[in-house]
C-alpha positions in Angstrom: -20.3 11.1 -11.3 -21.0 14.2 -13.3 -22.8 17.5 -12.5 -25.8 16.1 -14.4 -25.9 12.8 -12.4 -24.9 13.5 -8.8 -24.5 10.6 -6.4 -27.5 9.6 -4.4 -27.1 9.5 -0.7 -26.9 5.7 -0.7 -24.2 5.7 -3.4 -22.2 8.3 -1.5 -22.4 6.3 1.7 -21.6 2.9 0.2 -19.0 3.8 -2.4 -16.8 6.3 -0.5 -13.7 4.2 -0.4 -10.1 4.5 0.8 -8.3 5.0 -2.5 -4.6 4.3 -2.7 -3.7 3.2 -6.2 -6.3 5.3 -7.9 -5.2 8.8 -6.9 -4.3 11.2 -9.7 -0.9 12.4 -8.7 -0.5 14.8 -11.6 -3.7 16.8 -11.4 -3.7 19.8 -9.0 -6.6 20.3 -6.5 -7.9 23.8 -5.9 -7.4 24.6 -2.2 -10.8 26.4 -2.2 -12.5 23.1 -3.1 -10.8 21.4 -0.1 -12.0 24.3 2.1 -15.5 23.9 0.7 -15.4 20.3 1.8 -14.1 21.2 5.2 -17.0 23.7 5.7 -19.4 20.9 5.2 -17.4 18.7 7.6 -17.7 21.3 10.3 -21.4 20.5 10.5 -20.6 17.1 12.1 -21.6 16.4 15.7 -19.1 17.1 18.5 -19.1 17.0 22.3 -21.0 20.0 23.8 -20.5 21.8 20.5 -17.0 22.8 21.7 -15.6 22.5 18.2 -12.2 21.7 19.4 -11.2 20.3 16.0 -8.3 21.9 14.1 -7.5 21.1 10.4 -4.1 21.1 8.7 -4.2 21.3 4.9 -0.8 20.6 3.4 -0.2 21.6 -0.2 3.4 22.8 -0.2 5.5 20.1 -1.9 8.3 20.4 0.7 6.0 20.1 3.7 4.2 17.1 2.1 7.6 15.5 1.4 8.7 15.9 5.0 5.5 14.3 6.3 5.7 11.6 3.7 9.2 10.7 4.8 8.0 10.2 8.4 5.0 8.2 7.1 7.2 5.9 5.1 9.4 5.2 8.0 6.4 4.4 10.2 4.9 2.2 7.5 8.0 0.1 7.0 8.6 -0.3 10.7 5.0 -1.4 11.2 5.0 -3.8 8.2 8.6 -5.1 8.0 7.6 -8.7 8.8 4.6 -8.7 6.4 6.7 -7.2 3.6 9.4 -9.9 4.0 6.7 -12.7 3.8 4.5 -11.0 1.2 4.9 -13.9 -1.3 3.6 -16.3 1.2 0.6 -14.2 2.3 -3.0 -14.8 1.2 -4.1 -12.9 -1.9 -6.3 -10.5 0.2 -3.4 -9.6 2.5 -1.0 -9.1 -0.5 -3.4 -6.7 -2.1 -3.8 -4.8 1.1 -0.1 -4.5 1.9 1.0 -3.7 -1.7 -1.7 -1.1 -2.0 -0.7 0.5 1.3 3.0 0.4 0.2 2.0 2.1 -3.1 0.5 5.0 -1.2 3.4 5.2 1.2 5.9 5.3 -1.6 4.0 8.1 -3.4 2.5 10.1 -0.5 4.7 13.1 -1.2 3.1 13.3 -4.7 -0.5 13.5 -3.5 -1.6 17.1 -4.1 -3.3 17.6 -0.8 -2.8 16.1 2.7 -5.5 16.8 5.3 -4.7 16.1 9.0 -7.7 16.5 11.4 -6.6 17.4 14.9 -8.0 18.0 18.4 -7.1 20.9 20.6 -6.9 19.6 24.1 -7.0 21.4 27.4 -3.6 19.9 28.4 -0.6 18.1 26.9 -1.9 14.7 27.8 -4.9 12.8 26.6 -7.5 12.8 29.4 -8.2 9.6 31.3 -11.3 7.7 30.7 -13.8 8.2 27.9 -11.6 8.1 24.8 -14.6 7.2 22.6 -16.3 10.4 23.6 -13.1 12.4 23.1 -12.4 11.2 19.5 -16.1 11.3 18.7 -15.7 15.0 18.7 -13.3 14.8 15.7 -13.6 11.6 13.7 -17.2 12.1 12.5 -16.1 15.4 11.0 -13.1 13.8 9.4 -15.4 11.2 7.7 -17.8 14.0 6.7 -14.8 15.6 4.9 -14.2 12.3 3.1 -17.9 12.2 2.0 -17.9 15.8 1.0 -14.7 15.3 -1.1 -16.3 12.3 -2.8 -19.5 14.4 -3.6 -17.2 17.0 -5.2 -15.4 14.6 -7.4 -12.4 14.0 -5.2 -11.3 10.8 -3.4 -9.4 10.3 -0.1 -7.5 7.6 1.7 -8.1 7.3 5.5 -4.9 6.3 7.2 -3.4 6.6 10.7 0.0 5.0 10.0 1.9 8.3 10.7 0.5 8.3 14.2 3.1 5.7 15.1 5.4 8.7 14.9 2.9 11.4 15.7 5.4 13.5 17.6 7.8 13.6 14.7 5.0 14.9 12.4 4.0 17.4 15.1 7.5 18.8 15.3 7.7 19.1 11.5 4.5 21.1 11.4 5.0 23.1 14.6 2.1 21.7 16.4 1.8 22.7 20.1 1.8 19.8 22.6 -1.9 20.4 23.3 -2.9 19.5 19.7 -3.2 15.8 18.8 -3.7 14.3 15.4 -6.5 12.0 14.6 -5.9 10.8 11.0 -4.3 11.6 7.7 -6.5 12.1 4.6 -4.6 12.2 1.3 -6.9 14.0 -1.2 -6.8 13.9 -5.0 -8.9 13.5 -8.1 -9.4 9.9 -8.9 -8.0 8.1 -11.9 -11.4 6.4 -12.3 -14.9 7.6 -11.6 -16.8 4.5 -10.6 -16.5 2.7 -7.3 -18.4 -0.2 -5.8 -19.4 -1.0 -2.3 -16.6 -2.7 -0.3 -16.7 -6.3 0.9 -18.4 -6.5 4.4 -19.7 -9.2 6.7 -23.4 -9.8 6.4 -25.4 -7.7 8.9 -26.8 -10.8 10.7 -23.2 -11.8 11.6 -22.6 -8.5 13.5 -26.0 -7.5 14.7 -27.1 -8.1 18.3 -30.6 -7.0 19.3 -31.6 -6.4 22.9 -28.4 -7.9 24.3 -25.3 -9.9 23.3 -26.5 -13.3 22.0 -25.1 -16.0 19.7 -21.4 -15.6 20.4 -19.1 -16.8 23.1 
């Protein structure tokens, strides 16, 4: 993508990928560019327009390093068995795990880490409609990823650190009423072209006027 040939809407929606290996760990990212992307993200829908989202932008190497340490511990705890049996795993699984490990090992070097959060009324998640709750944050987080891509940046959507969410909250001084929704490492890409990802055909996942064709 260049300033002379911006992405079309279809290209933006179909080629915004989770990038792990292709992050430029040496090139700095201007915080104002990240804030520009966040301003666009704030136009996303949210419940009753309460705008209870909160955004952490981590650029300090020490802070990034502390969060990355927790992230790596969570990653290895979650994937210990898969890592031990990696040589026996199918190629697709090996690629996924090795790519995720590559990011975990280098997370502290990613120039910007963005953590979208929700400000809740109390310390506990409310009972019931969790979809409605998180729908007031996650569309904005994805809008941030799209905005970043449109500005020549790439991101990696991950939630591994949420296995140890409280540890990260303590590191960052979050009050107990704030809950994290994702982690979006943000950087310039090492390559500029991306393809659409492999997905099931629409007719395998589409149900019209009711659930039909599966048991």
